[in-house]
Structures are given as structure tokens and as C-alpha cells.
C-alpha positions in Angstrom: 37.0 19.9 -3.6 35.0 21.8 -1.3 32.7 22.6 -4.2 32.5 18.9 -5.5 31.6 17.6 -2.1 28.7 20.1 -1.7 27.4 18.9 -5.5 27.6 15.7 -4.4 25.5 16.0 -1.1 23.3 17.9 -3.4 22.9 15.3 -5.9 22.4 12.5 -3.6 19.8 14.3 -1.5 17.7 14.7 -4.3 18.5 11.1 -5.8 16.9 10.5 -2.2 13.8 12.4 -2.7 13.5 10.9 -6.4 13.4 7.6 -4.8 11.1 8.1 -2.1 8.4 9.5 -4.1 8.3 6.7 -6.7 8.6 4.3 -3.8 5.3 6.4 -2.2 3.6 6.4 -5.3 4.4 2.5 -6.1 3.2 1.3 -2.6 0.0 3.3 -3.1 -1.1 1.3 -6.2 0.0 -1.8 -4.9 -2.6 -1.9 -1.9 -5.5 -3.2 -2.5 -9.1 -1.2 -2.2 -11.8 -2.1 0.1 -14.4 -4.5 -1.2 -18.0 -4.6 -0.5 -20.2 -7.3 1.8 -21.9 -8.0 -1.8 -18.8 -8.0 -3.9 -17.2 -10.4 -1.1 -19.8 -13.1 -1.0 -20.2 -12.7 -4.9 -16.4 -13.7 -5.3 -17.0 -16.7 -2.9 -15.2 -15.0 0.3 -16.1 -15.3 3.5 -16.9 -12.3 5.7 -14.8 -12.0 9.1 -15.7 -10.1 12.1 -13.7 -9.3 15.0 -14.1 -7.3 18.1 -12.9 -3.9 17.8 -11.8 -4.2 14.3 -13.0 -3.6 11.3 -14.9 -6.4 9.1 -12.8 -8.4 6.5 -13.4 -10.6 3.9 -11.3 -13.5 3.3 -11.1 -14.9 -0.3 -11.0 -18.1 -1.3 -7.0 -17.7 -2.2 -6.7 -16.8 1.3 -6.5 -12.8 0.6 -8.0 -10.5 3.1 -9.5 -7.1 2.2 -11.1 -4.5 4.4 -15.0 -4.3 3.8 -16.4 -0.7 3.0 
């Protein structure tokens, strides 16, 4: 009985580690890359500058991306 409990715990730990790794990879792939100022204006976007923050590009579909 004790061996079965230990094996179950080990299997649960491995499963959690695999799910976490897959989630981290997919989250990195889903994040949008930075855009340059020229690419922003060429795509019809507007550059927004805020004090103490990085400039962002607001595209016509209302999405925002950080500017390199």
C-alpha cells in the first residue's frame, strides 16, 4: 500500500512538471514580439509615450506592442 502511494505521488509530480513546462513554452510563444517605430507607422499604428514607461505602438485593431 505504501509503495502504491509513493508511486502515485511520483507520477503526479512528473505530470505537474510536464504540464508546467508545456505551459511555459506556449506562453512564451504566445507573447507578441517588439515592433520598431517604422514598422508601427507603416502598419497604421500610433506611437504612445508615457512618462517613466516604455513607448508602445497602438495598432488599428486596438492591440498594443512595446517598441524596440
